[in-house]
N, C-alpha and C positions, 0 to 999 in steps of 0.2 A: 625439524623442531627445536633445532640449534640455537635458532635465532630469537625464540620465544621462552619463557617460563610461564606454565598456568600458574593462576592464581586459585582460581575456583569455578564452579560450573555455575552459570547464572541464566541458563536456560536450556530447556527441553523440548523437542517437537517430533511428530512421527518420524521426520527424515532425519534429523539431526539434532545434535547437543551444541550449546555455546560454552564456549568458559571466557572469563577474564583473564588477560595475560598480557605480561609487561615485555616491551623490546628490549632485549640485553643492551643494544648498543647507545641507547640513549632515554631510557626507562619510559618509553611512551607505550600508555596504556591502549589495548586493541581488543577486539574480541575475535577470538576463534572459532568458526563456525566447522566443527567435525562430522564430515558426511561418510559413513561406513560404507566401505568399497563393496561390501557383500549384498547393500541393499542400494546402491546407487542407480539412479537413472542416467544414464549418460548425455543423453538430450536436455534434461533440465540442470546438469551440471555445467554443461557447454553455456547454456543460456545464462546462470549464475555467473559464469565467468567472462563472458564474453560482454555483455549489457552494459554493466558498471562501466567498463573500459570504454566501449562505443560512444555511451551518452554519459556526460558530467553534468551534474546539475548540482547547487546548494541544498534542494531538497531529493535528491538520490544518495542511498547509502553508498557511500567509499569503499571500493574494494581495492587494497592494497597488492596483495599477491594471494598467487592460491599453489597449492603444491601438494603432492601425496606423500603419505607414510606408509607402513606396511599394512595399515588397516582402514587409513581413512584418506578421504581426500578433504584438504582443511583450506578454508577460504578465510583470511585474514581481512576483515574490515574495521572500518572506524567504530569507535565504543559511543554505544548510544547510553550515558548510564541511568536515563529517566525511564528507560524500557519501552515498551510497546504501548499502545493507546489504551490498551485494556488494562494494565497497570496503573499508567497513567492516572487515568479516569478514577478507577479505584480509589486511588491514594488521595484524589483532590474534589471529589465530588460534593457536590454539584458545581462542574465548572461556570465560572463567570462568561456571558453571553459573549464579550471581546474577546475572550481566551478562544471560544469555540468558532468564533467568526476568522480569528488567525488561523487557527490549526485548519480548518477548511480550506480558505484561501492557499495556505503552501503546500496541503495535498494537492489542490487543483493546479498551482503552478508546477509541483512535480510532475504529475500527470502532463501537461501540457508539452512538457520537456518530453517524456516517453514520447507523446504523440507526434510532435514534431522531428520527432527520429524515427516515427514508420513503426512503433512498438504498442502494442496493447497489453495491460499489465495480465489482467485476465482474474486476478484475485486480488482485488483492494477487499480489503477488511481490517479491521482494529489490531489483528494480531500481527499483521504485516507493515503496520506503520508504527516509526519509531520516533524517539524523541532523544535531542543529543544533550550537551551539556547546558545549553541556553535553552532548552525546551522548545526547539524548532525541529519541524517535521523530516525526516530522510523515510521516503519509501524505500522498501527492501523487499527481499524474496523473490526473486526474480525468474524463479522455476518454471514456471507456468505461462511464460510472456510469450506473445506471438508477435512475429515481424510482418508487416505490411508494407509494400514497396509501393503499392498502387490504390488510390479510393475504392476501395470495392464493399460491397459486403459479400461476406459467405460463411455457410453454415460450420460450426467449429464443434469441436468434443467440449461437453461440458466440466468443467475443472473446479475447483475451489468449493468454496462455502456456498451450498443453494439460496443461503437467506439473502445472498447479495446478487443474487442473478437478476437479470434484466429479462422483461418481458420475452423478448427476441431469442434470449438462450431457453427460456422453459417452453417455449414453443417450438423450438428446432428451426427457427427463422435465420435466414442470413443474418450476420452482424460485424459490427465494425468497433472502433474505437469509443463510440458512446455506451456500451458495457461497464466500463471504469466509472463514467460519470454518473451511471446509473446507481453503481455500488458506494460511490461517495456520496450520492443524496440519503441513502439507506443510514451511512454512518454518521450525517450529518443530523437524522432525525431522532439517530439514538444515543446522541452527545447532546441533544436540545430535551430529550426525555430524561436525561439519567438514566437509561434503561437499555440493555441490549435485548435483542430478540423481540423488537416490536412485532405484534401481530399485524399481518396484511398481507393483501391478495393480488401477487404479482401480477399473473395473468390479465387479469382485471384492471391494474394499475390503480387500484384502491388502496393508498397511502395516506393514513391519519397523520396529517401535521400536529405535532404534539402542542397541546394547550398551551398558553401563555408565549408562544410564538409570536416576534413582533411582525407587524403587518408587511415591513417592509423586507422580510426575509421569507414571507409566503411565494412571492412571485419568482423568486429564485428558486427553492426548491422545488415547487412546481414546474419548473424549465429542468431541473436537473433528473426527475421524476416522471416526465412525459413518457407516457405508454409509446408512442410512436417516435422511433430513434429520428428519423429525420427531422424531426419538430424539437428534438431534445436539445440542449445547451450542448455545446464542446467543449472541453476541460479549460481552453483559452479563454472562453465568455464567462465561466463560472469565475477563472481567475482575477478577470478584470469588472467583473459585477461591482455597481456603486455602492452596495452594501458590504462589499470584502475589500476594494480595491483599495481604500485609504488606510488600512490596516499593517 
């Protein structure tokens, strides 16, 4: 910790706390994610360190370095002063439609980079999506990510928030990268409705698209929330969709 001076705590999660800190050598502000050694899951920590080093993209959270103290594993990441998507939407609700479209496009673009690197995030939700100084998206929290070297669908343990789980996860069926697209589709609907925890029946694929959603977006959302994964849009297709691509 000799290289950094902690300023204040800016976040508390189930597995870690996050502190605002300054780099002593250059006065650069960073975030220090402090994971207690006593409760750290070695596999999750390894993914948190390895994935942002292996896959770099403008919409993925940067990791500068990682080190141990007597009590913690410390991940030094870029600072996202606009917080996560939960805090961002609460402070600015209701978000204008062009802002929502921009956010969804950037999340999809970040997911497309992960998927091109053969990684499934597995825990896409507003609390794991952050915004930098310029209100651009940074996807973070890679602890539940899964690497897939081949195009195949497998059964996998259910992780993360069940509200964002695709039907194939709920039904314990083989799944692939498309589970991240479903989760983003739910986030999209929540942003449009200016509400979290929209009622829906995942297994039947019965998702009510929020009222007043422009007709041009209906096909996109329906493609993201297609119950059959083989017919669901990919993250790259979402990012390039005509209703988002020009933003």
